[in-house]
Backbone as a chain_set.jsonl record, in Angstrom:
{"seq": "MTTHDNYAQALLHLTYLLIWSDSEISGDEIYYLDKIKESEGISNAVFDQFNNSVIGKTGREIYQSGIKMINDCSLELKIRAFVKLFQLANADGVFHVKEVRLLLYATKLADLDFESIMAEVKKEIR", "coords": {"N": [[140.198, -24.247, 210.805], [140.798, -26.921, 212.985], [138.216, -28.794, 214.873], [139.403, -29.372, 217.21], [141.57, -27.55, 217.523], [140.233, -25.169, 217.453], [138.647, -25.428, 219.923], [140.987, -25.508, 221.58], [142.266, -22.84, 221.402], [140.114, -21.551, 222.312], [139.866, -22.245, 224.984], [142.537, -21.536, 225.781], [142.545, -18.52, 225.245], [140.567, -17.874, 227.323], [141.673, -19.01, 229.621], [143.96, -17.34, 229.83], [142.977, -14.822, 230.324], [141.874, -15.359, 232.789], [144.063, -16.003, 234.205], [145.423, -13.458, 234.382], [143.433, -12.155, 235.519], [143.24, -11.268, 238.263], [145.511, -9.814, 238.738], [147.788, -11.141, 239.652], [149.914, -13.347, 239.013], [150.39, -16.79, 240.182], [153.01, -19.296, 240.73], [151.693, -21.791, 240.854], [149.604, -21.462, 239.039], [150.744, -21.071, 236.86], [152.032, -23.613, 236.742], [149.547, -25.19, 236.678], [148.571, -24.342, 234.202], [150.529, -25.511, 232.477], [149.753, -28.262, 232.677], [147.241, -28.166, 231.985], [147.632, -27.759, 229.129], [149.289, -30.145, 228.564], [147.239, -31.99, 229.405], [145.011, -31.768, 227.669], [146.042, -31.884, 225.149], [147.419, -29.862, 223.862], [149.312, -28.448, 221.206], [152.859, -27.227, 221.048], [152.967, -25.462, 218.939], [150.307, -24.648, 218.635], [149.897, -23.254, 220.992], [151.878, -21.371, 220.62], [150.74, -19.87, 218.428], [148.476, -18.935, 219.696], [149.658, -17.224, 221.639], [150.957, -15.38, 219.638], [148.501, -14.375, 218.516], [147.247, -12.679, 220.593], [148.79, -10.591, 221.119], [149.056, -7.106, 221.562], [146.226, -6.926, 221.595], [143.423, -5.907, 223.562], [142.168, -6.783, 226.684], [139.506, -7.083, 226.716], [139.023, -7.497, 223.967], [140.394, -10.081, 223.693], [138.665, -11.55, 225.458], [136.285, -11.437, 224.128], [137.015, -12.85, 221.71], [137.524, -15.394, 222.767], [135.047, -16.236, 223.807], [133.625, -16.244, 221.584], [134.682, -18.194, 220.197], [134.525, -20.34, 222.197], [131.953, -20.593, 222.134], [131.585, -21.658, 219.639], [132.204, -24.343, 220.034], [131.133, -27.866, 221.023], [128.67, -28.932, 223.345], [129.701, -30.69, 225.191], [132.535, -29.98, 225.063], [132.47, -27.239, 225.83], [131.831, -27.402, 228.428], [133.613, -29.057, 229.512], [135.998, -27.371, 228.974], [135.33, -25.196, 230.768], [135.329, -26.58, 233.397], [138.03, -26.967, 233.616], [138.851, -24.426, 233.809], [137.864, -23.355, 236.035], [139.023, -25.167, 237.969], [141.598, -24.198, 237.351], [141.124, -21.655, 238.408], [141.092, -22.147, 240.978], [143.679, -23.115, 241.487], [145.861, -21.647, 242.912], [144.843, -21.804, 245.427], [143.111, -19.794, 246.052], [139.992, -18.214, 245.247], [139.781, -15.397, 243.806], [137.635, -12.499, 243.663], [137.492, -11.241, 241.26], [138.288, -13.34, 239.624], [136.26, -15.019, 239.886], [133.996, -13.6, 239.051], [134.588, -13.233, 236.272], [134.511, -15.883, 235.456], [131.748, -16.568, 235.946], [130.555, -14.483, 234.283], [131.395, -15.527, 231.87], [130.361, -18.202, 231.686], [127.744, -17.677, 231.645], [127.623, -16.493, 229.284], [128.434, -18.45, 227.469], [126.189, -19.931, 227.518], [125.792, -21.924, 229.628], [124.889, -23.916, 232.252], [125.728, -23.246, 235.625], [125.609, -24.779, 237.778], [125.695, -27.378, 236.48], [128.515, -27.268, 235.887], [129.549, -26.998, 238.076], [129.035, -29.581, 239.361], [130.527, -31.268, 237.765], [133.166, -30.461, 238.159], [133.426, -31.22, 240.872], [133.124, -34.012, 240.256], [135.625, -34.58, 239.163], [137.269, -33.934, 241.222], [136.978, -36.158, 242.859]], "CA": [[140.863, -24.65, 212.055], [140.117, -28.223, 213.45], [137.603, -28.675, 216.192], [140.249, -29.344, 218.392], [142.303, -26.39, 217.524], [139.391, -24.145, 218.159], [138.578, -25.66, 221.459], [142.28, -25.358, 222.437], [142.445, -21.626, 221.363], [139.043, -20.905, 223.157], [140.416, -22.507, 226.32], [143.781, -20.76, 226.039], [141.918, -17.253, 225.513], [140.124, -17.779, 228.624], [142.803, -19.124, 230.472], [144.905, -16.142, 229.621], [142.163, -13.794, 231.212], [141.557, -15.931, 234.387], [145.38, -16.025, 235.094], [145.638, -12.069, 234.612], [142.337, -11.337, 236.219], [143.618, -10.759, 239.859], [146.899, -9.172, 238.699], [148.747, -11.962, 240.481], [150.237, -14.824, 238.607], [151.33, -17.61, 240.954], [153.56, -20.637, 239.953], [150.726, -22.663, 240.817], [148.681, -21.18, 238.032], [151.457, -21.506, 235.658], [152.061, -25.26, 236.714], [148.274, -25.873, 236.042], [148.472, -24.185, 232.734], [151.235, -26.638, 231.801], [149.068, -29.464, 232.879], [146.166, -28.206, 230.97], [148.291, -27.915, 227.726], [149.367, -31.543, 228.272], [146.038, -33.166, 229.426], [144.177, -31.287, 226.538], [146.987, -32.149, 223.997], [147.605, -28.462, 223.09], [150.79, -28.666, 220.87], [153.531, -25.997, 221.025], [152.505, -24.521, 217.599], [148.846, -24.147, 218.732], [150.31, -22.415, 221.965], [152.554, -20.077, 219.838], [149.872, -19.388, 217.618], [147.593, -18.073, 220.677], [150.255, -16.196, 221.881], [150.759, -14.314, 218.76], [147.053, -13.857, 218.243], [146.698, -11.849, 221.681], [149.896, -9.492, 221.119], [148.414, -5.908, 221.045], [144.816, -6.953, 221.909], [143.166, -5.569, 224.852], [141.434, -7.824, 227.708], [138.023, -7.29, 226.046], [139.224, -8.237, 222.687], [140.628, -11.362, 224.086], [137.44, -12.105, 226.027], [135.366, -11.549, 222.949], [137.419, -14.062, 220.872], [137.522, -16.568, 223.637], [133.651, -16.46, 223.929], [133.077, -16.68, 220.405], [135.222, -19.683, 219.967], [134.027, -21.438, 222.945], [130.576, -20.959, 221.555], [131.401, -22.74, 218.406], [132.461, -25.813, 220.545], [129.954, -28.621, 221.44], [128.32, -28.566, 224.718], [130.671, -31.264, 225.998], [133.926, -29.375, 224.959], [132.144, -26.129, 226.588], [131.712, -27.967, 230.032], [135.207, -29.532, 229.776], [136.837, -26.177, 229.139], [134.839, -24.485, 232.206], [135.916, -27.45, 234.583], [139.359, -26.756, 233.727], [138.894, -22.91, 234.203], [137.441, -23.402, 237.384], [140.219, -25.694, 238.393], [142.697, -23.245, 237.328], [141.086, -20.534, 239.362], [141.544, -22.479, 242.466], [145.09, -23.708, 241.576], [146.639, -21.093, 244.072], [144.115, -21.861, 246.673], [142.303, -18.61, 246.446], [139.233, -17.739, 244.347], [139.561, -13.951, 243.635], [136.499, -11.872, 243.352], [137.702, -10.998, 239.673], [138.253, -14.623, 238.724], [134.769, -15.704, 240.019], [133.179, -12.704, 238.186], [134.864, -13.796, 234.899], [134.002, -17.125, 235.185], [130.367, -16.495, 236.123], [129.943, -14.041, 233.164], [131.97, -16.184, 230.651], [129.669, -19.238, 231.815], [126.438, -17.209, 231.333], [127.653, -16.059, 227.74], [128.412, -19.723, 226.853], [124.853, -20.655, 227.76], [125.867, -23.344, 230.291], [124.483, -23.939, 233.719], [126.67, -23.172, 236.7], [125.577, -25.883, 238.453], [126.172, -28.644, 235.859], [129.668, -27.368, 235.763], [130.306, -27.355, 239.302], [128.85, -31.023, 239.484], [131.475, -31.902, 237.031], [134.26, -30.127, 238.824], [133.163, -31.942, 241.841], [133.453, -35.418, 239.969], [137.121, -34.571, 238.88], [138.118, -33.795, 242.465], [136.947, -37.411, 243.542]], "C": [[140.068, -25.894, 212.452], [139.321, -27.691, 214.611], [138.353, -28.658, 217.377], [141.043, -28.318, 218.729], [141.351, -25.199, 217.959], [138.91, -24.208, 219.605], [139.993, -25.152, 222.503], [142.579, -23.673, 222.563], [141.422, -20.752, 222.338], [139.429, -21.113, 224.645], [141.704, -21.524, 226.667], [143.305, -19.268, 226.195], [141.404, -17.08, 226.9], [140.906, -18.043, 229.601], [143.391, -18.091, 230.826], [144.171, -15.262, 230.505], [142.074, -14.123, 232.376], [142.822, -15.63, 235.067], [145.609, -14.42, 235.23], [144.511, -11.272, 235.501], [142.487, -10.705, 237.472], [144.941, -10.101, 239.861], [147.883, -9.842, 239.432], [149.054, -13.157, 239.645], [151.05, -15.394, 239.671], [151.846, -18.843, 240.252], [152.588, -21.669, 240.052], [149.891, -22.496, 239.492], [149.573, -21.692, 236.747], [151.651, -23.008, 235.412], [150.727, -25.844, 236.223], [148.305, -25.465, 234.724], [149.092, -25.095, 231.935], [150.577, -28.154, 231.811], [147.867, -29.285, 232.234], [146.753, -28.297, 229.416], [148.404, -29.473, 227.528], [147.871, -32.379, 228.415], [145.035, -32.787, 228.226], [144.876, -31.454, 225.136], [147.16, -30.863, 223.233], [149.185, -28.37, 222.606], [151.335, -27.145, 221.072], [153.154, -25.064, 219.979], [151.259, -24.04, 217.938], [149.007, -23.187, 219.753], [151.059, -21.191, 221.441], [151.705, -19.373, 219.179], [148.768, -18.531, 218.246], [148.381, -17.299, 221.114], [150.628, -14.968, 221.081], [149.656, -13.689, 218.408], [146.841, -12.679, 219.394], [147.689, -10.47, 221.753], [148.839, -8.388, 220.637], [146.983, -5.858, 221.431], [144.513, -6.429, 223.313], [142.438, -6.701, 225.437], [140.063, -8.168, 227.002], [138.021, -7.921, 224.808], [139.478, -9.805, 222.746], [139.38, -12.086, 224.48], [136.346, -12.223, 225.029], [135.779, -12.719, 222.118], [137.253, -15.211, 221.703], [135.968, -16.953, 223.744], [132.944, -16.809, 222.595], [133.464, -17.959, 220.182], [134.692, -20.723, 220.799], [132.581, -21.76, 222.471], [130.319, -21.633, 220.391], [131.786, -24.135, 218.799], [131.324, -26.262, 220.935], [129.769, -28.433, 222.941], [129.22, -29.411, 225.588], [132.16, -30.633, 226.161], [133.711, -28.193, 225.727], [132.331, -26.542, 228.109], [133.232, -28.276, 230.301], [136.091, -28.29, 229.916], [136.457, -25.137, 230.721], [135.301, -25.26, 233.413], [137.453, -27.097, 234.679], [139.679, -25.082, 234.067], [138.527, -22.875, 235.665], [138.61, -23.968, 238.365], [141.538, -24.847, 238.431], [142.464, -22.115, 238.236], [141.328, -20.817, 240.964], [142.98, -23.118, 242.572], [145.964, -23.13, 242.761], [145.825, -21.157, 245.26], [143.315, -20.843, 247.034], [141.371, -18.435, 245.071], [138.982, -16.331, 244.6], [138.323, -13.48, 243.269], [136.564, -11.867, 241.907], [137.734, -12.349, 238.865], [136.737, -15.413, 238.934], [133.768, -14.743, 239.073], [133.442, -13.124, 236.793], [134.381, -14.951, 234.612], [132.477, -17.186, 235.271], [129.754, -15.812, 234.681], [130.211, -14.708, 231.807], [130.709, -17.62, 230.61], [128.322, -18.977, 231.177], [126.527, -16.784, 229.679], [127.746, -17.153, 226.867], [127.286, -20.668, 226.935], [124.822, -21.866, 228.53], [125.527, -22.916, 231.74], [125.433, -24.022, 234.733], [126.87, -24.472, 237.462], [125.917, -27.281, 238.006], [127.752, -28.603, 236.029], [130.22, -27.641, 236.987], [130.171, -28.856, 239.719], [129.977, -31.913, 238.712], [132.852, -31.562, 237.507], [134.6, -31.11, 240.207], [133.674, -33.573, 241.644], [134.872, -35.512, 239.66], [137.887, -34.511, 240.079], [138.14, -35.486, 243.196], [137.95, -38.415, 242.94]], "O": [[138.848, -25.944, 212.293], [139.506, -26.63, 215.208], [138.032, -28.05, 218.398], [141.305, -28.044, 219.9], [141.738, -24.356, 218.769], [138.797, -23.226, 220.338], [140.035, -24.664, 223.632], [143.041, -23.206, 223.605], [141.677, -19.705, 222.933], [139.303, -20.188, 225.448], [141.785, -20.868, 227.705], [143.631, -18.717, 227.246], [141.826, -16.152, 227.59], [140.872, -17.276, 230.562], [143.445, -17.777, 232.015], [144.771, -14.915, 231.522], [142.182, -13.223, 233.209], [142.871, -15.138, 236.195], [146.033, -14.09, 236.337], [144.616, -10.16, 236.019], [141.893, -9.658, 237.732], [145.475, -9.838, 240.938], [148.836, -9.193, 239.865], [148.194, -14.037, 239.697], [152.081, -14.878, 240.103], [151.231, -19.367, 239.323], [152.694, -22.544, 239.193], [149.534, -23.528, 238.925], [149.212, -22.484, 235.876], [151.516, -23.584, 234.333], [150.706, -26.824, 235.478], [148.02, -26.37, 233.939], [148.575, -25.535, 230.908], [150.907, -29.04, 231.022], [147.334, -30.327, 231.853], [146.15, -29.0, 228.605], [147.824, -30.064, 226.617], [147.5, -33.246, 227.623], [144.24, -33.665, 227.891], [144.278, -31.168, 224.098], [147.037, -30.857, 222.008], [150.121, -28.247, 223.396], [150.636, -26.141, 221.214], [153.047, -23.867, 220.247], [151.025, -22.902, 217.532], [148.33, -22.17, 219.6], [150.795, -20.071, 221.878], [151.822, -18.151, 219.271], [148.196, -17.627, 217.636], [147.853, -16.188, 221.075], [150.656, -13.825, 221.537], [149.703, -12.528, 218.0], [146.209, -11.696, 219.008], [147.353, -9.458, 222.368], [148.024, -8.526, 219.725], [146.496, -4.741, 221.603], [145.378, -6.539, 224.182], [142.084, -7.599, 224.673], [139.64, -9.304, 226.785], [137.188, -8.778, 224.514], [138.91, -10.624, 222.023], [139.055, -13.126, 223.908], [135.522, -13.129, 225.149], [134.925, -13.557, 221.827], [136.713, -16.148, 221.116], [135.744, -18.163, 223.761], [131.926, -17.495, 222.503], [132.623, -18.833, 219.974], [134.41, -21.834, 220.35], [132.101, -22.893, 222.417], [129.235, -22.114, 220.06], [131.708, -25.045, 217.973], [130.422, -25.476, 221.226], [130.596, -27.864, 223.654], [129.537, -28.95, 226.684], [132.837, -30.757, 227.182], [134.682, -27.891, 226.42], [133.037, -25.866, 228.857], [133.895, -27.765, 231.203], [136.849, -28.176, 230.879], [137.252, -24.567, 231.468], [135.652, -24.633, 234.413], [138.008, -26.967, 235.77], [140.744, -24.702, 234.553], [139.198, -22.129, 236.379], [139.039, -23.348, 239.339], [142.351, -24.834, 239.355], [143.415, -21.595, 238.82], [141.633, -20.035, 241.864], [143.387, -23.585, 243.635], [146.655, -23.854, 243.478], [146.214, -20.452, 246.191], [142.794, -20.824, 248.149], [141.894, -18.502, 243.959], [138.147, -15.973, 245.431], [137.809, -14.166, 242.385], [135.694, -12.487, 241.295], [137.313, -12.47, 237.714], [136.27, -16.258, 238.169], [132.841, -15.248, 238.44], [132.451, -13.38, 236.109], [133.811, -15.12, 233.535], [131.968, -18.012, 234.512], [128.818, -16.298, 234.046], [129.497, -14.55, 230.816], [130.247, -17.965, 229.522], [127.791, -19.748, 230.378], [125.524, -16.784, 228.965], [127.316, -17.086, 225.715], [127.3, -21.844, 226.572], [124.031, -22.772, 228.269], [125.815, -21.844, 232.27], [126.073, -25.073, 234.7], [127.921, -25.064, 237.709], [126.305, -28.181, 238.752], [128.346, -29.653, 236.275], [131.201, -28.373, 237.112], [131.082, -29.375, 240.365], [130.246, -33.072, 239.028], [133.734, -32.384, 237.26], [135.691, -31.597, 240.503], [134.334, -34.233, 242.447], [135.389, -36.602, 239.907], [139.037, -34.948, 240.099], [139.063, -35.929, 243.88], [138.05, -39.547, 243.413]]}, "num_chains": 1, "name": "protein.A"}
């Protein structure tokens, strides 16, 4: 798997969990997922591969796979992925407690500094 494909798979795994974490999928979240796919150059083939890989897996298994893959990424790609995830969590205008919890635990397991990620999120807003 290429570095980009690994990054894309990690991002998709964590995105999937984030979208489903509050048990409510909004049109804004789906729209933002499409924007992520476009901005990150995620092909339909990679997206289909991801969809096939999660069939029959538990949330825990998907989470573990996503964390393993994100930890194989460079620091720059990790931060980039988490910026996208934080933006997605706010796509519907509401940070649900379960979304925040997922992001905080994943940030910790990816050995990232929360403040650094938030600084990057703020840069993207400007």
